[in-house]
N, C-alpha and C positions, 0 to 999 in steps of 0.2 A: 311853600310854607310847610314846616314839619317841626317835630319836637325831638329832643335828644335827652337821654338819661341812661344811667346804668339800670339794666333790667335783668331780672332773674327768670329763667325758664326751666321747667321740670323736664327731664329727659325720660325716655321710655324705661330707663333703669332706675327711676325714682331718685335721681340725683339732680340737684340744681346746678345750672350753669349760669354764670354772670356774664353779661355782655356789656362792656363799657361803651358809652356813646352809642347806644342802640338808637337807630333811626326809626322814628315813629311817624307814620304817614297815614293820613286819611285817604283811603284808596277810592271809596265809593260812598256817596250819600244818596239815600232815597228819602224823598220828602212827600208829605201830604200837606194840607193847609195848616196843620198844627203840630205834627210830630215828624221827627226825622230819625233815621237809622244811619249811623256812620260805621262803615266797615274799615277797621284800622289795621294796618299792616305793621308788624314789628320786624325790622330788617337789621342785618348785621352792620350795614353801613348804607350810605345813600344809594350806592350802586350794587350793594351786596345782596346776599340771599334773603328771601323772606323766611323768617323763623316761625312766625305765628300770625294768625289774624283773629280779631275779636270784634263782635258788634257792640256798639254803644248807642243807647237811645236817649233822645233829648227833645225838649220842646222847641219847635221851630217858630221864629218870628218872621212872618211873611214880609213885613215891612223893614226888617233888619238887614244885616250884612248878608252876603251870599251864604248858602248853606254850608259850604266847606269851611269858611271862616267861622261860622257859628259852631261847627263841630269842634274845631280847635279850641275855641273859647270855652266850650263846655268841658272838653277833656282837661283843660288847665284848672278847672274847679274841683276835679276829683282827687281824693287823697292819693291814689296810686300814681298820679302825675305831679305830685307836690314838688319834686326836685327837677322836673323837666324844664329844659330851656328851649327857646325858639332857635331854630337853625334854618 
């Protein structure tokens, strides 16, 4: 399970670089009874280099899907992933 979309990254020279079909992967999920943190990796491709990682926080439903699937479902509700597709 992963997402894909064109993603912009700022370089250390303050210029944006666009990556088409950026591979977006939930790498780690840490959960308590009610909250989760998902560490999301942005990669150049499925087997490519990791370009960036970001944490995302969401409410965890202990009776729901597994935490990784819940993380993907949460990401898909965020405006920054509005154009993302499943891959």
